[in-house]
N, C-alpha and C positions, 0 to 999 in steps of 0.2 A: 308921694310926702316930699317935700323940700330936702336936699342935702344938708349937711353941718354945715356950721359957718366956719372958715378956716381961716386962721389968722394968717394976714401976708408973709410971705418967705417961709412959712412951712409945708414941710415935705411932703407928699403923700402916695402911699403905695394902694394899690388894688389887688389881691390878693384875695386867694380860693381857701376859706376852712371851714372844712366841716360841711362841705359843698354849697358854701355860701359864698358869694362875691360881696367882700368886706372893703370901704374906704378908711384904710391905716392913715395916721397922720403923724408928724413928728416921732417916728420912733427912736430919733437917735435924743430924746428928750431925755434928760439925768434926773431920773423921781427922786432917786437917794442918792444927794451931796456926796454924803460922807461915804458911800463905796462907790459913787461914781455908776451907780446900777439903772439904767436904759430902758426906756419904754419897753425895746425891744428884746430885753433880757425877762422885764416881769411880764411880758406875754410869752416868752418861752415856757416862762417856770408853769403857769396859767395854763395851757397848752395840754402841757407833759402830765399833770397833776390831773386834770379834766375828770378823769373816770372817777376817782373818790370825791371828788372836790361837789360834783354833778350829785352824787347819790344823797349828800347831806343838803344840797339845795331843793333836790326835787319834791315839787306842788310848793314851797316856803315865797311868800313874799320878799321881794330882797330891797334891804333897805342899804345902799349903798354910799360912802365915804369918799367923797374925790377930792384929790389933790393936784387942781390941772398945771400949777408949775412946780410941782415936787413936795416933798414933804416937808421942808425949812420952808414952806410959805402956806397960805389959809387954804383950810380945806373946807367944807360943808356936808353935810347930812342931805342925800337926797330921797323921799320914798317915791313920789310918781315917776311912770315912765319918763322922761325927758321930750321934748317935740323931737320930730328927724328919728325917733326910733324904728329901725326897719320892720314893717309890716308883720314879718314872721317872729318877732318877739312877742311870745303869749302872754297874756298880762292876767294881772285878779284887780275885780274891783272890790274894795276892801272895805265896809263901813264902818264911819271912826266913832270914838267915843267922846261927850264932852272934853272928858281930860284924858291925858296920856301916862299914863301912871299910879293915879290914885283907885280908891276902891270901885271908880263909872269902869273902869278898866281888864276887872277881874272876870267879864264876861262878854262874847260876842255882843253886839249893840243888835236894836232889831232894824230888817231891812226897811230901806226908805231914808235912813238919814244919811249924813254925808257921805259920801266914799271919797278914797285913795285909788288911783289906777297905778299898782306895786308891777313890777317888771316879774316874770318868773323865766332863770335863766334854766334852760331846760338841757341846753346842748354846748359845744366846744365854740359854736359860731358867737352863741349868746355872753358866754364866759367872756369872748376876745372883743366881740361887739364894749362890754361895758368896761374891760380895764384897757379899750383904748381911749376911752374917756376918761384914766386914768380913777379908776373905781378902783383904789386900792385893798379895802375893808367891804367884805359883805357879810351882812348883819342878818341872821330870820330869825322866826318867833321859834317857840316849841311846838306849835302847828301847823298840821297842813292845810291849803284850799282842796274844798272839791268840786268838780265842775267851774274850774276856773276857763276865760274864755274874754271874747270881746262883746259881748251880748248887750254891755249896759247895766244891766242886772249885778246885783252887789255877790260875790262868791259865796255860797256856803261855807262853812268853817267846820273845821273836825275840830274835835277836842284836843288837848294834849298828847301828840305819843311817843313822846319823851320829859322827863324833867333835867332842872339842871342845877347844881349847885358849885356858885362861883366863889372861888377862894383868893379874896385879894388882899395881899399882905400891907396892913399900915405902916407908919414910919415905923423904923428899926426892925421890923420883918422884911425878907425876903423869899425867894422861891423854895429855899431851904424848908422854912415854917410852914408852907403853904402845903409843901411835898408832905412829908411828916403829918402835917393834919388830915390830909387827904386818906390814909388808911382809915385812921379814926372814924373820919364820916363815912366811908367806906363800908365800916363795918357794922354799920348801923342800917346802912342801905340793903347791904345782902340780908342781914336779920329780916328786914321784911319782905325778901323774895326776887330785891333787885340786883341787875347785874353793873355797876358805874363801872364805869371806860373814862381815864384820863385823859385830859388834853390838856396840854401848856397853852398858855392863852396868846404868844408870840406878844405880848407885851411885860407884862410882873407879874401874875402868879399864873393859875390853872382853873381848868374847871372839872367837875366830874359830872357825867352826861349815864341816864339807865334809861332805858325804853322800858314804856307804858302799853297800857293794853289799847287806850285811846277811849275812853268809855267814862273818864269824868273831869267835869268840867275844870277850866286852865282856876277858879279859888279853890277849888279841893285840892289841887297841885301845890298850887301856891303857898297854903296853911299848911299843907301836909311838910312840906319844906321851911317853912317858916317856923313850925315844933321842932324839927327837928335839928334848926342852927341855933333857935331857943336854948333850948335844953343841952346843947355843948357850952353856948355860953355860960350856963348854969354850972355844969359838970367843971368845965376847964375856966373861969373866969381871967387867970393870966394867961391865958394864950389867945383863946376864941372872943369877938364880940360878933353879936346879931343884930345891933341899931347901924342905923343910919347916920348917927351923930358923926362926922368924924373926928371930933375932940375925943370920942374913946377908942379911934382904933391905935393909937400908938402902942408900940409893944406888942401888938396882936394881931392876927389876920380876921378881918369880916367875913362872914359866911353870906354870903349876899341873896338871899330867897325870892327876891323880887322881880328876878329876870324871870320866873314863873308867872308873872301877870302875862294876862291876853294882849296887852298891846306893848308889852317890852320885848327885845331882841336881844341878841347874842351875837359876838362875834363865829362865823360857822366854820367850824374843824377844815382846814387847809386852806381857810383863806391865808392873804399875807394881812399885814399890819403896816398902820401908814405911821412907823416908828423911823428915829434917826438912820437905824440898819435896819436891814430889811430882814426880817422874820417871820414866820408862819403860826397860826394856831395848829396845834401839831398832836395829833394821837399818841398815846406814850405807853410802854409797856408796865405794868404796876413795878417791877421789878428795877425798872430805873430810877424810879422814884425815891429809892434808895442810894442813889448813886449821886455823885458829884452833878445837879441835874442844872442844863443850859434852857435858853433859849432855843431852838432851830431854826438855820438858814433857811432859802430854799433850797438852794444845793442838798443840806444836807435832808431836807425833806421827800425830795428826790430819789437822791441815794437809799433811803429808808424805804421808797414804794419799790424802786428794783430786786431789790434784797429780800424785803421784810415783807412786801404786799401791803394793803389797808388794814390797819390794826381796827378798824372799825365793819369790814366786811360781814362779819360772822354776827353781828348785833343782830337778834331776833325781837318778837313781838313779846313786850312785859306784861306785867301783873298790874289788878287792880292795885292802890294803894289802901292800904288800912286809914279808914277815920277816925 
């Protein structure tokens, strides 16, 4: 493959990362102007957090959000592996639906339909390659691919191996309201045999993840989370909303069940976020949700990994959901 195009005047370094030679450009570029955080500092975080981040990315097709000129400028979503991707970056040919998020996105499509070729980030070199392209946010679905490769055939997709409840604060609410409500959501998940884990999103709210047996399709998982969200909205109408309508969210927390749809993705735990301040989607302990909770910086996440380890590394296979 031809090397990636480099703008005139950009600095270039060839380094070895995880046994791979990588051509890194413009390491001095400031990606977060509010803090002066450079691409080199972003790469340092990603490399040091690689082990737990790669556990979350394993076999999941990665949608990247890129900020080529930093977070104060334009960004774009990228699903296909870009031209010039290294030959060692594994890819998955994933068949598309006719729409991205409606009822047509609730189950994998039949083979033979149009496909996208997603990268699968398997190792620290792959993370560094994506970060060099200013891919600050890494978004993944709730399912993993099986038998992914470069054969040209769509990769078989497994049933979701986790569910996610996204707690999104509406106007007039914030992270504190999400944290209080997370305990209520978790009680209902535990009653059904699940082991929910909180992750502050690095943006406004937080997510609850729970492992599944991987025996049910995405439509069943989505319907379960929708029933849970709508039940809580009925029980706590002043605190919770389960509808997509933004006008209904003022003063309430939106329980977004739709991210369990087959075609939807969620920010990956340990990924950076492309916000004004560099923040990370970070696993949290349940006791932290009762404290003065705040989104965590890369430095704080690295310190937690050094002192506490990965709060998601003991997640085991989950149960089937009740229907």
